[in-house]
Short mmCIF file of the C-alpha atoms (twelve columns), coordinates in Angstrom:
data_MODEL
# 
_entry.id   MODEL 
# 
loop_
_atom_site.group_PDB 
_atom_site.id 
_atom_site.type_symbol 
_atom_site.label_atom_id 
_atom_site.label_alt_id 
_atom_site.label_comp_id 
_atom_site.label_asym_id 
_atom_site.label_seq_id 
_atom_site.Cartn_x 
_atom_site.Cartn_y 
_atom_site.Cartn_z 
_atom_site.pdbx_PDB_model_num 
ATOM 1   C CA . MET A 1   -25.219 46.364 -17.156 1 
ATOM 2   C CA . ARG A 2   -24.699 42.390 -16.135 1 
ATOM 3   C CA . VAL A 3   -23.112 43.390 -12.916 1 
ATOM 4   C CA . PHE A 4   -26.292 45.461 -12.020 1 
ATOM 5   C CA . ARG A 5   -28.399 42.303 -13.327 1 
ATOM 6   C CA . CYS A 6   -26.525 39.900 -10.814 1 
ATOM 7   C CA . PHE A 7   -27.254 42.204 -7.720  1 
ATOM 8   C CA . LEU A 8   -30.696 42.543 -8.535  1 
ATOM 9   C CA . ILE A 9   -31.284 38.722 -9.350  1 
ATOM 10  C CA . ALA A 10  -29.672 38.649 -5.871  1 
ATOM 11  C CA . GLY A 11  -31.773 41.413 -4.230  1 
ATOM 12  C CA . LEU A 12  -34.833 39.462 -5.501  1 
ATOM 13  C CA . LEU A 13  -33.500 36.076 -4.286  1 
ATOM 14  C CA . GLY A 14  -32.865 37.419 -0.727  1 
ATOM 15  C CA . ALA A 15  -36.669 39.197 -0.746  1 
ATOM 16  C CA . ALA A 16  -38.000 35.650 -1.592  1 
ATOM 17  C CA . ALA A 17  -35.906 34.278 1.159   1 
ATOM 18  C CA . THR A 18  -37.267 36.963 3.481   1 
ATOM 19  C CA . ALA A 19  -40.867 36.164 2.464   1 
ATOM 20  C CA . GLN A 20  -40.608 32.653 3.337   1 
ATOM 21  C CA . ALA A 21  -38.148 33.281 6.410   1 
ATOM 22  C CA . SER A 22  -37.991 30.621 9.176   1 
ATOM 23  C CA . PRO A 23  -39.836 30.565 12.101  1 
ATOM 24  C CA . VAL A 24  -40.154 33.944 14.272  1 
ATOM 25  C CA . THR A 25  -39.764 33.180 18.375  1 
ATOM 26  C CA . TYR A 26  -42.182 35.480 20.707  1 
ATOM 27  C CA . LYS A 27  -41.618 35.634 24.320  1 
ATOM 28  C CA . LEU A 28  -45.117 36.042 25.129  1 
ATOM 29  C CA . ASP A 29  -46.125 39.456 27.753  1 
ATOM 30  C CA . PRO A 30  -47.180 39.110 31.076  1 
ATOM 31  C CA . ASN A 31  -48.624 42.450 30.943  1 
ATOM 32  C CA . HIS A 32  -50.942 42.029 28.248  1 
ATOM 33  C CA . THR A 33  -51.902 38.220 28.492  1 
ATOM 34  C CA . MET A 34  -54.661 36.596 30.378  1 
ATOM 35  C CA . VAL A 35  -56.007 33.365 30.610  1 
ATOM 36  C CA . LEU A 36  -59.285 33.106 31.764  1 
ATOM 37  C CA . PHE A 37  -61.077 30.320 33.063  1 
ATOM 38  C CA . SER A 38  -65.137 30.293 34.032  1 
ATOM 39  C CA . TRP A 39  -67.812 27.688 35.172  1 
ATOM 40  C CA . ASN A 40  -71.162 27.527 36.646  1 
ATOM 41  C CA . HIS A 41  -71.880 27.928 39.877  1 
ATOM 42  C CA . PHE A 42  -74.312 25.920 41.377  1 
ATOM 43  C CA . GLY A 43  -76.737 27.225 38.436  1 
ATOM 44  C CA . TYR A 44  -76.689 30.741 40.066  1 
ATOM 45  C CA . SER A 45  -73.598 32.168 38.193  1 
ATOM 46  C CA . ASN A 46  -70.961 31.919 36.223  1 
ATOM 47  C CA . PRO A 47  -67.671 33.277 37.935  1 
ATOM 48  C CA . THR A 48  -63.950 33.795 35.806  1 
ATOM 49  C CA . ALA A 49  -60.660 33.330 37.396  1 
ATOM 50  C CA . ASP A 50  -57.210 34.290 35.507  1 
ATOM 51  C CA . LEU A 51  -54.471 32.368 35.860  1 
ATOM 52  C CA . GLY A 52  -52.228 34.589 34.705  1 
ATOM 53  C CA . MET A 53  -49.003 34.108 32.511  1 
ATOM 54  C CA . GLY A 54  -45.486 32.662 34.050  1 
ATOM 55  C CA . GLU A 55  -43.490 32.542 30.900  1 
ATOM 56  C CA . GLY A 56  -44.507 31.827 27.174  1 
ATOM 57  C CA . THR A 57  -42.920 31.352 24.108  1 
ATOM 58  C CA . LEU A 58  -44.520 31.320 20.632  1 
ATOM 59  C CA . VAL A 59  -42.829 30.219 17.496  1 
ATOM 60  C CA . PHE A 60  -44.940 30.951 14.327  1 
ATOM 61  C CA . ASP A 61  -44.454 30.308 11.139  1 
ATOM 62  C CA . GLN A 62  -46.840 31.939 8.888   1 
ATOM 63  C CA . GLN A 63  -45.488 30.367 5.719   1 
ATOM 64  C CA . ASP A 64  -45.833 27.059 7.479   1 
ATOM 65  C CA . PRO A 65  -47.521 26.815 10.368  1 
ATOM 66  C CA . ALA A 66  -47.010 23.483 11.193  1 
ATOM 67  C CA . LYS A 67  -43.931 24.548 12.205  1 
ATOM 68  C CA . SER A 68  -45.214 26.626 15.176  1 
ATOM 69  C CA . SER A 69  -45.423 25.753 18.828  1 
ATOM 70  C CA . VAL A 70  -46.552 27.107 22.162  1 
ATOM 71  C CA . ASP A 71  -44.689 26.727 25.364  1 
ATOM 72  C CA . VAL A 72  -46.233 28.300 28.784  1 
ATOM 73  C CA . THR A 73  -46.128 27.920 32.213  1 
ATOM 74  C CA . LEU A 74  -48.854 29.310 34.407  1 
ATOM 75  C CA . PRO A 75  -48.161 29.619 38.192  1 
ATOM 76  C CA . LEU A 76  -51.181 28.905 40.576  1 
ATOM 77  C CA . SER A 77  -49.703 31.991 42.791  1 
ATOM 78  C CA . LYS A 78  -50.775 34.367 40.417  1 
ATOM 79  C CA . LEU A 79  -54.801 32.564 40.083  1 
ATOM 80  C CA . ASP A 80  -56.857 35.827 40.764  1 
ATOM 81  C CA . THR A 81  -60.386 35.893 40.896  1 
ATOM 82  C CA . HIS A 82  -61.298 39.131 42.699  1 
ATOM 83  C CA . VAL A 83  -61.876 37.408 45.622  1 
ATOM 84  C CA . PRO A 84  -59.434 36.705 47.807  1 
ATOM 85  C CA . ALA A 85  -61.388 33.580 49.897  1 
ATOM 86  C CA . LEU A 86  -62.078 32.171 46.988  1 
ATOM 87  C CA . ASP A 87  -58.432 32.471 45.598  1 
ATOM 88  C CA . LYS A 88  -57.607 30.718 48.886  1 
ATOM 89  C CA . HIS A 89  -60.042 27.978 48.260  1 
ATOM 90  C CA . LEU A 90  -59.263 27.117 44.823  1 
ATOM 91  C CA . LYS A 91  -55.641 26.821 45.528  1 
ATOM 92  C CA . GLU A 92  -56.715 24.016 48.562  1 
ATOM 93  C CA . ALA A 93  -56.059 20.469 48.489  1 
ATOM 94  C CA . ASP A 94  -59.723 19.712 47.136  1 
ATOM 95  C CA . PHE A 95  -59.502 22.108 43.853  1 
ATOM 96  C CA . PHE A 96  -55.914 22.610 42.441  1 
ATOM 97  C CA . ASP A 97  -53.991 21.300 45.412  1 
ATOM 98  C CA . ALA A 98  -50.983 23.960 44.544  1 
ATOM 99  C CA . ALA A 99  -48.840 23.155 47.168  1 
ATOM 100 C CA . ARG A 100 -48.057 20.117 45.536  1 
ATOM 101 C CA . TYR A 101 -48.797 21.259 42.123  1 
ATOM 102 C CA . PRO A 102 -47.809 24.623 41.758  1 
ATOM 103 C CA . VAL A 103 -47.882 25.300 38.044  1 
ATOM 104 C CA . VAL A 104 -50.172 24.532 34.890  1 
ATOM 105 C CA . THR A 105 -48.444 24.508 31.538  1 
ATOM 106 C CA . PHE A 106 -49.308 23.886 28.033  1 
ATOM 107 C CA . LYS A 107 -47.083 22.494 25.697  1 
ATOM 108 C CA . SER A 108 -48.307 22.170 22.116  1 
ATOM 109 C CA . THR A 109 -47.987 18.961 20.003  1 
ATOM 110 C CA . SER A 110 -49.407 20.393 16.813  1 
ATOM 111 C CA . VAL A 111 -50.485 23.578 14.797  1 
ATOM 112 C CA . GLU A 112 -52.913 23.399 11.952  1 
ATOM 113 C CA . ALA A 113 -53.923 26.204 10.276  1 
ATOM 114 C CA . MET A 114 -57.989 26.210 9.573   1 
ATOM 115 C CA . GLY A 115 -58.174 28.953 6.561   1 
ATOM 116 C CA . GLY A 116 -57.831 32.864 7.313   1 
ATOM 117 C CA . ASN A 117 -56.693 33.917 10.794  1 
ATOM 118 C CA . GLN A 118 -57.746 30.490 12.298  1 
ATOM 119 C CA . TYR A 119 -55.647 27.654 13.750  1 
ATOM 120 C CA . LYS A 120 -56.088 24.730 15.773  1 
ATOM 121 C CA . VAL A 121 -53.470 24.547 18.350  1 
ATOM 122 C CA . THR A 122 -53.406 20.699 20.570  1 
ATOM 123 C CA . GLY A 123 -50.877 20.468 23.210  1 
ATOM 124 C CA . ASN A 124 -50.691 18.525 26.280  1 
ATOM 125 C CA . LEU A 125 -52.028 20.301 29.355  1 
ATOM 126 C CA . THR A 126 -50.649 19.424 32.900  1 
ATOM 127 C CA . VAL A 127 -52.848 20.722 35.471  1 
ATOM 128 C CA . HIS A 128 -53.102 19.065 39.568  1 
ATOM 129 C CA . GLY A 129 -50.262 16.807 38.074  1 
ATOM 130 C CA . VAL A 130 -52.463 15.292 35.018  1 
ATOM 131 C CA . THR A 131 -51.602 15.890 31.480  1 
ATOM 132 C CA . LYS A 132 -54.097 15.748 28.983  1 
ATOM 133 C CA . PRO A 133 -54.538 16.743 25.375  1 
ATOM 134 C CA . VAL A 134 -56.300 20.042 25.125  1 
ATOM 135 C CA . THR A 135 -57.021 21.405 21.294  1 
ATOM 136 C CA . LEU A 136 -57.608 24.918 21.381  1 
ATOM 137 C CA . ASP A 137 -59.441 27.530 18.555  1 
ATOM 138 C CA . ALA A 138 -56.831 30.083 17.942  1 
ATOM 139 C CA . THR A 139 -57.232 33.279 16.032  1 
ATOM 140 C CA . LEU A 140 -54.569 35.018 14.993  1 
ATOM 141 C CA . ASN A 141 -55.121 39.003 15.669  1 
ATOM 142 C CA . LYS A 142 -52.029 40.559 14.371  1 
ATOM 143 C CA . VAL A 143 -48.632 40.282 13.448  1 
ATOM 144 C CA . GLY A 144 -46.032 42.940 12.513  1 
ATOM 145 C CA . PRO A 145 -44.096 45.700 14.084  1 
ATOM 146 C CA . HIS A 146 -45.770 47.019 17.498  1 
ATOM 147 C CA . PRO A 147 -46.597 50.943 16.794  1 
ATOM 148 C CA . MET A 148 -44.986 51.909 20.319  1 
ATOM 149 C CA . THR A 149 -42.020 49.308 21.050  1 
ATOM 150 C CA . LYS A 150 -41.247 48.708 16.957  1 
ATOM 151 C CA . ALA A 151 -40.380 45.432 17.991  1 
ATOM 152 C CA . GLN A 152 -42.100 42.338 15.636  1 
ATOM 153 C CA . ALA A 153 -45.053 41.429 17.737  1 
ATOM 154 C CA . ILE A 154 -47.943 39.131 17.554  1 
ATOM 155 C CA . GLY A 155 -50.992 38.638 19.313  1 
ATOM 156 C CA . PHE A 156 -53.630 35.653 19.108  1 
ATOM 157 C CA . ASP A 157 -57.174 34.864 21.472  1 
ATOM 158 C CA . ALA A 158 -57.869 31.282 21.918  1 
ATOM 159 C CA . THR A 159 -60.782 29.516 23.422  1 
ATOM 160 C CA . ALA A 160 -61.285 25.639 24.722  1 
ATOM 161 C CA . THR A 161 -63.408 23.582 26.920  1 
ATOM 162 C CA . LEU A 162 -62.807 21.295 28.958  1 
ATOM 163 C CA . LYS A 163 -63.746 18.824 31.752  1 
ATOM 164 C CA . ARG A 164 -61.726 19.678 35.342  1 
ATOM 165 C CA . SER A 165 -62.739 15.803 36.320  1 
ATOM 166 C CA . ASP A 166 -60.395 14.646 33.672  1 
ATOM 167 C CA . PHE A 167 -57.646 16.404 35.600  1 
ATOM 168 C CA . GLY A 168 -58.792 14.913 39.120  1 
ATOM 169 C CA . VAL A 169 -60.574 18.352 40.017  1 
ATOM 170 C CA . SER A 170 -63.698 16.493 40.579  1 
ATOM 171 C CA . THR A 171 -65.053 18.604 43.929  1 
ATOM 172 C CA . TYR A 172 -68.762 19.213 43.944  1 
ATOM 173 C CA . VAL A 173 -69.382 18.140 40.394  1 
ATOM 174 C CA . PRO A 174 -72.142 18.185 38.758  1 
ATOM 175 C CA . MET A 175 -73.639 20.813 40.856  1 
ATOM 176 C CA . VAL A 176 -70.775 23.302 39.978  1 
ATOM 177 C CA . SER A 177 -70.275 22.712 36.820  1 
ATOM 178 C CA . ASP A 178 -67.744 20.190 35.172  1 
ATOM 179 C CA . ASP A 179 -67.150 21.881 31.935  1 
ATOM 180 C CA . ILE A 180 -64.632 24.737 32.142  1 
ATOM 181 C CA . LYS A 181 -64.718 27.645 29.456  1 
ATOM 182 C CA . ILE A 182 -60.939 28.830 28.601  1 
ATOM 183 C CA . HIS A 183 -60.314 32.433 26.972  1 
ATOM 184 C CA . ILE A 184 -56.822 33.260 26.500  1 
ATOM 185 C CA . THR A 185 -55.646 36.844 24.909  1 
ATOM 186 C CA . THR A 186 -51.730 37.401 24.482  1 
ATOM 187 C CA . GLU A 187 -49.591 39.374 22.932  1 
ATOM 188 C CA . GLY A 188 -45.825 38.880 22.295  1 
ATOM 189 C CA . ALA A 189 -42.712 40.624 21.090  1 
ATOM 190 C CA . VAL A 190 -39.844 39.259 19.381  1 
ATOM 191 C CA . PRO A 191 -36.886 39.869 22.376  1 
ATOM 192 C CA . LYS A 192 -34.087 42.322 21.884  1 
ATOM 193 C CA . ALA A 193 -30.655 41.134 21.068  1 
ATOM 194 C CA . LYS A 194 -28.445 41.138 24.669  1 
# 
């Protein structure tokens, strides 16, 4: 009986350790990620473009969100407005200057739990060779085994507003809005062991 109790206690301790697991690392899925940004065009319309996803890693600690982090690379080669001429123009020197600055990056510096499934993710955004702090308002949509792949998965949405002139992209400001609205939706999964 004593041996059984020792096994039972060990099992309970193991379960408690699992409940307080260390941070989980997810690889973000480019096929289920959209990094959308929109602006106002001379007051007439509000176009939207998708930066797409190159590579991204999300580390999430559900018990201690402050230990979480995100690191993403967004190649401008994937920029898509659904208007080829606009794609080309946005990559030219008077906007992103993709020949000199081919990627946009975001690397978090802090994650703060705001209650419920809400988080503030602050990090360094680099656009057009300029790095500035940006805070994303993030919502945890779901975390758990994916019903199709069975892999541990996670999904977030996030929003922010920034001024493009802060990053040296100021052509046509203020007629074309300086404020850029960001909306991100993403899924990630724990990579399979090799």
